[in-house]
VEXDREN-883809 format. One record per residue (C-alpha): y, x, z. Coordinates in steps of 0.5 Angstrom, whole numbers, plus 500, padded with zeros to 3 digits. Each point is the difference from the previous one (the first is absolute). Example, Ala and Ser with C-alpha at 12.3 -4.5 7.8 and 13.67 -1.06 7.14 Angstrom:
<sites>
491525516/507502498/
</sites>
This chain:
<sites>
075112400/505502495/499497493/500506495/505495495/506501505/500507501/505501495/505495504/505503505/506497504/507503500/506498503/506500495/507497500/501493497/506495500/500492502/506496497/504496506/501495495/493498498/496504504/496503494/497507502/499505495/499508499/505503495/498504494/501507502/496506500/495500506/504506503/506495501/496495503/497504506/507503501/507498500/502496494/506503496/503493498/498493502/499494495/506497497/497493499/494496503/494500495/498493502/507496501/505505496/504500506/505506500/501498508/493501502/501504505/505496503/499494505/502493497/506497503/499494504/504494499/504497506/
</sites>
């Protein structure tokens, strides 16, 4: 039987980001309607490592 305390909880899928440098995952602070659809713009930096290149794979040394 379902607990009555949990009847206010729901699951929703939203857009989130992952830094390819440090692996940090986050949900941007935008309106809820934008999280469910397409975002107008991507974040400028990773909130964890502050890298502006969070969306690019790091180059490997030869």
